[in-house]
N, C-alpha and C positions, 0 to 999 in steps of 0.2 A: 154620596162619595166615600160612605163607612167605607162600603162593600171592595173600594177599589185597594183601600188599604190594609187592608185582613192577613193577606196572604206577607206585606211586608213587615207588617209588625212582627208578629209571627216568625219572620224570621231573622229578624232582627233576637228579637226575644230568645228565640231559640238558642241561636248563636252564646247569644250572652249569656245565658243560665251554664248552655257548654262550658263555656272558657271557663266560668266562672269556678262551674266543679271539676276541670281537668287539671287546673294550678292550686286547685287542694291537693287532689288525686297524688300531683308530682309532690308536690311539696311534700305530703308526712311520706311517702313512699322513699323520696331524696333525702331526705333527716332520721326513718330508721338505716336506709343502706349506709349511710355516712357513719353513727353512731357505732353501728355495727363490725366498721372495718375501720373503729378507734378515734374517729375524728369528729371531730364537734364545732362550728360554724356558728357566725352567729345568724341572730331569725331573717339581718337583709341580707345575708349570704346565699340562706335555703331559697328564702323570695325571689331574689333575683336568677338565680339555677335554678326553681323553677318556671323562672318566664324564656331563660334559656330555652330549654327543652318543649315549653308548650309551643312553641315556634314549629314543631315538626309535627304539631300533633294539629297543628291549624286545618289543615286539606281535610281531617274524618269531620271535624268537628261542624266547618263550613258542608260539609257534604250532609250527612245527619242534619243541620241546619234548614236547608233545601229541602232535604226527603219533606221532613216534618211539617213545612210551610206545608209547601205544591201540595203536598198530599192529603190533608188537610182540609181544604177547602172543600167549599160544598158547592155545587152545579148546578144551575138552570139556564131553562131557556129564554136567556134577554138577548144584551146588548153581545155586540161581539169580542168575542176573547183579547183579541189584539191589543181593543185597551183597555185592560184589566190586567194584564201583565207585563205589561209597560214598565211601571214600579218596582216592582218584585227581581226581573230582571236588570235593571237601576238600582235595587240595593246589594243584587251578586255581583257588579262591576265594583262597585264602590269595596263590596267583601274581598275580594280579589287583591282590588290595591291596597288594601286594609295587610295583608300577606305578602305582596311585595316588598312595598314602607318594610315592614317589619324583617325580611328575609335579606334586604338589599344593604339595610343600615342600623335596622333597633337591637339587634341578635348579639351586633359588635359592640354595639356601646354599652350594652348590658353585659357583656364579657369584660370588658375594659372597667366599666364599673368595679366589676366583680374583684377581678384583684388592686385597682388604685386600694377599695375599702379597707379588702386582706392584706395585703401590704402595710395600710396604716398599723393596720394590729399589730400584724409582725412588727411594725419598729416601732412599738411603745414594747407592746414584750419584752423587745432585742433592749429599749432603753431600760427599763427599767433591770435587765441585768445586767447591764452596762454602770449601773449606778452601784446594783454592787459591791461587781468584780472594781469599780474604784474605790468602796470601801476598802473592801479587802486587801490591794491595795498601800492602800496609802495610812491604815494601822500597820501592814508590816514594816513602811517607812521607815515611819516613828518609832518601831522597837528597831531596827538595824541602828536611825538612829543612836538611841540611847546607848545602844552595843558600843557605837563608834566602826561600827562597818556603813564608811561615809560611801563609799561606793554602793554598795549592794540600795540601798540607803536611796540614793539618788533614781537610778535604777528602776523603783518600786512606784518614788515621788512621782518617775518621771513617766510610768506605766499609768498613776492614778490622774498626772494632768490628761494621759491618752484619750481619757475616759470621759471625761468633762473641762476642756482648756480654761473656763470660766471661773472655776471650783476657788472662793477665796482662799482658805484652808491649806489645796495644796501647793499654789502658788508662797505661800508665809512659809511654808515648809520647805518647799525646793528652795526660798534666800537661805535659813535658819541652814540647810546643811551645804550652800556653797559657800556662808561665812565660816562654817568650820572645817570646811575643805580650803579656806584661804589661810585660817591657823593653823593646820595643819600645814602646808604648804608652807607660810613662814617657817616654820620650824625647824621642817627638815631642808628648807638650801637657801637658809641664810646667808651662803656665803655668794650665790647668785644675786640675790636684793641686792646683798649692800655692793655688789660690781653697777649693781642696776643702778643705783643712788648716787654712788660716786659718778658715773655717767652724767646722768640730769647734773649733777654738780658741774662740772668740767664742762657740758653744753650751754645751761644758761649761765654761767658764768662769760666764755666764749662768746654770747647772746647781748649780754652787755655791754661788749665789748665790739658790738658793732663787727662782733668776725664769723662773719655766718654760716663762709665755708665750712671752718673748721668746728661751727655748732653742728651745721651739716652731718659729719660723721659721726661725731658723739650720739645725734641721738637715732641714726640709723641705725648705731651701733647695740641701742638701745631697740628699738624695735626685732631685728633679729632675737632678741634674747624674751622679749614681748613684743609680739606685734600689734598688738594695742594698750600697746601703753598711755595712758591719756595725758600723762604729762607729755610727752614727746610725742605725742601729735596735736600737742594744744603746742608745743613751741616751734614744730613743722610748718601750723596755721599765719605763726604769728613771721615767721623768717619769709614766710609768700609777701606775707601784706607787705611788711617793710622791703621785700623789693618789688612794691606796684605789681606781684602777681595774682590770679585768682588763688581765694584760698585752698588750699586741695580739702579741706573739710569743715561742713558749714557747724557753724555753733559758736557758743559765744565761752562758754566754760569749757572744763578738764573733760568734764562729766557728760556736755552736750556733744563735743568734740566726738572724741570714743564714742559713743551711741552714734552718730550720723556715721562716723568714719567703716564702721561693720555693718549700716546700713547699708551704706551703698556698696559693701563689697556683696550682700548678700544676692540686692539687687542686680549685679549684674551675672553673678553667679545664677540665680531665673531666668536672667534674657539671654543668658545663653544654652538654656534646656537641664545646665544642671540644678534640679527640684532637690534631690535629698540634700546635696551638698550647706541650697541656699536653706533649705528644712532648717542645718542645724546649726545655725545662727543664727537665722528669724527667730527660731525659738528661744535661743538665752535670752535676747535682748529681749524679749517678751515677757519673760521674768522680773529683769532688769528694770527694765523701764516703760510696763507697760499702756504708763500717761504718755507716752507721745505718740501722737495723732498715725504720724507715721511708720512708725513699730507696728502699732494697730492696724494700720494699713495693707502691709505687708505680710503680716502675719497671717491673716485672713485668706489672703489671694495666693500667697508659697502655701498654705495647708488646704485651700477650695484646689489648685493644680495638681496637686498631688493625690487627694482624693479621687479627680479626674482623670488627671492620664495615669500617675501609677496609685498604688494601695499598699497599707500598710500590710507586713506580713503576721504583726498581731493582731491585724483588722480581720486579715481574714484565714488568722485560728481562730478566733471569737466568732467569727457568721460560722464558719466550718461546726464549731463545737454545737453555736446553737441551732443550727437548720439543718444542720445533718448527723453525726453524731447523738442530737440529744433532742428529737424530733417532737420531746414531748414538752421540749421547752416551749414551743410554738407550732400549738393544735390545732388553732385557726389558723395559717400557714395557707394559702390562695392554690386554686388548681391548680397542677402541671408546674408547682412553683419549686420541686428539687430535678426536674430532669439538667441532665447533661448536655453539654454540643456536641454534637455532632455533626462537623463539615469538610468540605472536597476543598481546600486552599484551591490546589488546583488542577488539574483530572491524575496527578500522580501522588499527590501528598493531601494525608488524612488530616484533618485535627479531634479527637477524641477525647473526649473530658467523662471518667463516669459518674460525677455526679455535679449538682450544680445550686445556685439559691440568688433570686432577685431581690438584691436591697440597695433601697436611696438610687432607684435607677442606675444602677449595676449589672451585670450579671457577674458574681463568681461563680468560677469552677476548680473546682480540683480532679487529683492525678493526672493531672493532662496529657498527652501525648500527640506527638507531631512524627505522624510515620507514614515514609516515604514505602511508596508503592510501584514495582511495575509497572507493564504496562499488558500484563495477563491480572495487576491489581492483587500479586503475590505482595505480603510484605519483605520489605529491601531490608531495611533500617528502620530505630525510630529513639527519640528524647525527648525526656518525659522529663516533669515539672509535677511537682505536689501545687501551686497554687497557679492560678490562672485566673483572669478578670475584662471582659470586656466594656469599655468604657465608651464614651461620644471623645475624639482627637478636641485639645485642646487647639482653638480656633477654626476646626469644624466645619464643612457645609456640609447640610442634610443630613444625608445618609453618613457621612464620613465616622470610620468611629478605630479603634488602635483595641488587640488583643495582646494583655501585657502578659508574659508567663513569668512565674519566677519560680527559686529554691530547686533547681536543675539538679536531676539529680548525676551521681558521679561516679561509673563506674566503674571508677578504683578506687575508692573509698568507702561505696556499698553505701553512701548516705547522700539525702539531698544541704544543697551549698545553699544558705540561706542570705549571702550578703549579698548587697543590692545591686552588686558589679555583674550577677549574676543572673542577666534580665532578655529575654526578647520580646522585641516588638513588632507587632503583625498583623501592617495597614489593612485596615479593611473597609470598600463602601456596600454599606447592607442594611436593608430599613428593621424598623421593630418586628414587622411586618412580618417580613421573611426570615428573622431571626428568630422568631414563636412555629414557622412552619419548621422549621430544619429542627431547631430545639425538637418538639411533640411529631414527626413528620408521619412516627407509625403509628399513630396514639389519636391522634386529634384529627375531628369531623373536620373535612372541608367546609362540610354545608353549614356551619355555623362562621363560613368568616365573609367576608359582607364582600358587594363584586367590584367596588374600587383595589380594594387588598387583594382580590384575587390578579387585579389587572397588574399593580405594582409586580405579584410574584410570578408572575409570566413575563414577566420582562428579566426578573433578576434571579432567581431561581438556578437556570440552565447554568449561568455562571461560574454556580455552585459543585455542580454533579448531578445537577437533579432532572430528573425528566420534568414535560410539561404536562404530559398528557391525560397526568389526576386532576390539576388545576385547566387545564381546557375544558375536557368534559364535565365538570365543574359550572366551571363560566357557560358552555352553552344548557347546561341544565339550566340554572338557573333564567336566562333569558327568556327560556320556552312556559318556562313554569307560569308566566302569571295568564298566556293564552291557553296552554293547555289542560289547567284547571278551571278557566272559565269553560273552555270547552266542555273538562267533565261536568261543570255546574248545571251547565246548560241541560246536558243529557240527563241525569237526575232530575230535575225538571219535568222534563218531557215524560220519562215515565214512570214517574213519581203523578200526574194526570192521569196516562194510560192506568195505570194497575187500580189508581181507585174509581176510572170513570166504572174500571170492568167489574172493580165485586160493589157498584153502587145500590146493583140490586140483592146484596148477600150481607146480610151479618159480617162486620169485622171478628171476627175474634182474635186473642190475644196470637193461637200461632201466625195467624194474618199479619200481625203486626210485627210478629218477632222476624218473620221470614224478611219483609219491606226494612226492617235496620240493620238486619246482617248481610243483608244481598247490601246495602248503599254501601257497610264497607269493605265487601268483597270486589263489589265495584273498583271499591278508591287505592286498593290495596293492587291490584292487578294493572289498575291501570297506570299506578304509579311507576309502574318495573316497568310497564311496557314502555312509558315516556323515555327510562331508563336508558328502557334497553336499545328503542328507536335512538337517542340522545348517542350514546357510543358507536352506532351502525354511522350515521351525519358528521360525528366529530371524523373518521375514519375516512372517509369520503372524501371529504369536503372542509373547506376553512370557516371556523364557528359564522363567519358575519353571512354566508353563505346559509346557510345550516339553519340558521336564525330567521330569513325572512323565508325560507322555505318553508319551513314550520309555520309560521307565521300565517303567511300568505292559506295555507292549508287548513290551520284551525278556523282563519277568520270563515271564510268558505261555509267550513263544518259546521260553523255556528251559526249563521246565516240561514243555511236551509233547515237546519233543528228551528229556530223561531221560526220562521216558518209554518213548519208543518205543525209549530203550537198556533198557532194563530189561523189554522182549517179547521181548530175543534169544535165541531155549531154548538159550545156553551161556554160560557164566563165565568168566573170564580167569585167566591167573594169569603 
């Protein structure tokens, strides 16, 4: 029985040895190349990239393994060869199945793992960078407070809080600034404060006399001067209760009523889609009453909504500085991380950005243009924006996303407009697979895209002005490669038999061995080119399904013919 398994053992052992050697060589070459380019990744990234590139060399490794194992068999005149070659042929089929799974699914998973790993490392580097910016803003805010520049101090403290919303020192500093502002306001607006106090006294007197209509007039005048005055809100609640009506505001104390009154305003703005206005209110409430569960909850909800749907100008500026302007800040950034987005929104509208960066699950774009084209694809007009972001839409389904553009370029002022009202939202339905292809369409090798993603791209790409030709060709190639490579390996196995048989009476020289190895590699290269050429022709002449069926049937017939021919060799192998 041992002789029946000798070729199989050699086949598997050769494949494993050559695979390990090839992965090591790819690893070393890629490390030297990337460091020569001034980039340095983690060891895990180097290893995963090596496994991605390894996929392209599996056919060559398998060809050499088949040649080595079948060529080194020893021939005797005993039992029929068909009984002996069954196991090696089965092993070849398993290797083809391994390549198919690796090609169809594994490479895509490896690339996803690389991006996730590097994105996490980038996020950590950026987080440390954010902490540095927070500390700088915090120290400057304290200096401005000490100098009496309360507005500057407040802006700097708010900036520090933007980088770390839970920093207790920043929250205390903001409260100190607000207290100083209150004292200064009282000193400079004493007449207005006295007027409010007099109105409250008049209102409370009318309330005690049960003159609720008169009391309402006074308290409404107070709210016209101070729309969140806690005493006015408190007495409005008391009047509603006295009239057996539902209280306007939740709470039992003036402080609670004030908090819940402003909270209801923030919730109303949020539900109406006015996210920035809602954030302005909720963030101030969070400063004053972080212990109130509803405030804490809606602060997180509204801030998350802005992060998903909209973006802070400052965050975009910092991402640009960290990932685009200061590329040395994040040298471990993932492959193809700094490409802009270029996409046809319709047949006459092109969105083009010069650069971009993936961060926290969103693609940030910089120097974005919406270019209108005529039917001859000549530029008609252009709208320019400094910042853009592609993010999942709120309450989106599957591929629903929005492209959000900010900082519109004003040709009259010859400058960008940073106000929140200058915003353009472009709804778009696009998968992340398609997004990756469009971002890297001129440089990405479709050979590394999984079959499920290729089918997704085939359906989506035409909607964005791109041809399906390359995708159809790649889909066809991937579908016929397993059977085509199986045919190739069977051919190599057969002619390895014949070549060794012809040399049986002679001593094998180094020249003979080199000829065998080089000939096998050349045959594999030529065969690969030939298959791609046939695929290109069949894609043009017929649809993918028909072409694949024709190719599979033709290859299957040839495989059977060669196996029958091998079985006719009047020798067995061990």
